[in-house]
Backbone as CSV, one residue per row, in Angstrom:
resi,resn,N_x,N_y,N_z,CA_x,CA_y,CA_z,C_x,C_y,C_z
1,MET,71.611,83.125,204.453,72.691,82.607,205.276,73.186,81.250,204.861
2,LYS,72.125,80.451,204.412,72.568,79.069,203.969,73.442,79.080,202.727
3,LYS,73.136,80.046,201.868,73.878,80.119,200.648,75.326,80.566,201.040
4,PHE,75.551,81.495,201.921,76.846,81.876,202.207,77.677,80.816,202.785
5,ALA,76.998,80.050,203.669,77.704,78.929,204.417,78.101,77.884,203.412
6,LYS,77.208,77.507,202.491,77.498,76.560,201.547,78.552,76.980,200.558
7,GLY,78.521,78.234,200.158,79.557,78.877,199.324,80.859,78.904,199.965
8,PHE,80.945,79.161,201.229,82.207,79.274,202.014,82.800,77.911,202.045
9,PHE,81.969,76.978,202.430,82.543,75.504,202.501,83.070,74.998,201.179
10,VAL,82.343,75.299,200.166,82.738,74.894,198.784,84.067,75.547,198.461
11,GLY,84.171,76.840,198.682,85.410,77.586,198.408,86.594,77.135,199.222
12,ALA,86.306,76.813,200.529,87.350,76.332,201.343,87.868,75.054,200.802
13,LEU,86.974,74.126,200.339,87.296,72.854,199.947,88.097,72.968,198.519
14,ALA,87.634,73.860,197.726,88.418,74.086,196.473,89.789,74.636,196.740
15,THR,89.951,75.450,197.667,91.206,76.097,197.947,92.118,75.021,198.515
16,THR,91.620,74.247,199.415,92.412,73.187,199.962,92.861,72.130,198.956
17,SER,91.938,71.790,198.116,92.369,70.839,197.037,93.344,71.498,196.055
18,ALA,93.211,72.747,195.813,94.257,73.337,194.926,95.588,73.405,195.571
19,VAL,95.625,73.732,196.850,97.026,73.744,197.546,97.537,72.371,197.537
20,ALA,96.740,71.385,197.777,97.239,69.940,197.919,97.807,69.538,196.552
21,GLY,96.972,69.949,195.437,97.629,69.636,194.123,98.859,70.273,193.804
22,THR,98.975,71.514,194.205,100.250,72.318,193.979,101.356,71.598,194.700
23,LEU,101.239,71.240,195.966,102.320,70.591,196.723,102.649,69.219,196.187
24,PHE,101.683,68.427,195.682,101.976,67.254,195.130,102.836,67.332,193.907
25,SER,102.457,68.292,192.992,103.138,68.467,191.830,104.511,69.015,191.942
26,PHE,104.639,69.832,193.042,106.059,70.367,193.354,106.960,69.156,193.806
27,LYS,106.381,68.339,194.582,107.115,67.154,195.033,107.579,66.371,193.873
28,LYS,106.691,66.070,192.925,106.990,65.210,191.810,107.961,65.871,190.874
29,LYS,107.942,67.233,190.681,108.725,67.810,189.688,110.178,68.336,190.280
30,VAL,110.206,68.646,191.640,111.378,69.031,192.151,112.066,68.080,193.201
31,VAL,111.286,67.745,194.059,111.910,66.855,195.284,112.329,65.561,194.883
32,ASP,111.552,64.806,194.181,111.856,63.411,193.836,113.058,63.377,192.875
33,PRO,113.235,64.232,191.806,114.437,64.118,191.043,115.729,64.391,191.827
34,VAL,115.580,65.283,192.753,116.834,65.619,193.584,117.156,64.403,194.481
35,GLU,116.081,63.728,195.046,116.434,62.587,195.804,116.945,61.417,194.985
36,ASP,116.351,61.273,193.843,116.811,60.181,192.898,118.407,60.419,192.474
37,ARG,118.779,61.749,192.150,120.116,62.024,191.853,121.011,61.774,192.999
38,ALA,120.641,62.135,194.277,121.372,61.878,195.382,121.669,60.380,195.657
39,GLN,120.580,59.639,195.453,120.769,58.245,195.568,121.714,57.556,194.560
40,LYS,121.607,58.070,193.315,122.460,57.482,192.284,124.034,57.821,192.625
41,LEU,124.148,59.093,193.073,125.515,59.477,193.442,126.064,58.681,194.553
42,GLU,125.228,58.314,195.496,125.715,57.556,196.673,126.040,56.098,196.167
43,GLU,125.208,55.519,195.279,125.514,54.238,194.664,126.821,54.287,193.925
44,ASN,127.047,55.302,193.207,128.351,55.423,192.386,129.516,55.556,193.293
45,ARG,129.357,56.337,194.409,130.423,56.393,195.391,130.796,55.042,195.985
46,LYS,129.860,54.334,196.394,130.029,52.992,196.910,130.834,52.105,196.010
47,ARG,130.293,52.184,194.671,130.972,51.260,193.704,132.453,51.709,193.480
48,VAL,132.774,52.940,193.487,134.104,53.442,193.389,134.920,52.953,194.517
49,VAL,134.526,53.075,195.595,135.196,52.580,196.860,135.502,51.096,196.753
50,ARG,134.493,50.358,196.334,134.761,48.878,196.153,135.869,48.612,195.163
51,LYS,135.782,49.225,194.041,136.867,49.102,192.974,138.139,49.538,193.416
52,GLN,138.216,50.626,194.170,139.590,51.044,194.659,140.189,50.059,195.657
53,ARG,139.366,49.556,196.483,139.831,48.479,197.446,140.297,47.172,196.848
54,SER,139.502,46.751,195.776,139.893,45.481,195.081,141.172,45.737,194.201
55,ALA,141.438,46.918,193.660,142.487,47.173,192.842,143.890,47.209,193.740
56,HIS,143.704,47.437,195.023,144.880,47.570,195.824,145.214,46.335,196.645
57,GLN,144.433,45.245,196.292,144.712,44.000,197.017,146.050,43.366,196.666
58,GLY,146.554,43.614,195.492,147.624,42.914,194.983,149.008,42.808,195.698
């Protein structure tokens, strides 16, 4: 019975760490680039608005 319990806990730990690694890599590969792109677009939008307002001051 001790072998079963030890194996169960080791397996559960391995599964948990595999899921955590998968989620971390998904975040780095998919979520972060999307957020970076959205932030760059927002900065560009703000820059365009500033330029438009300054061009029409005349």
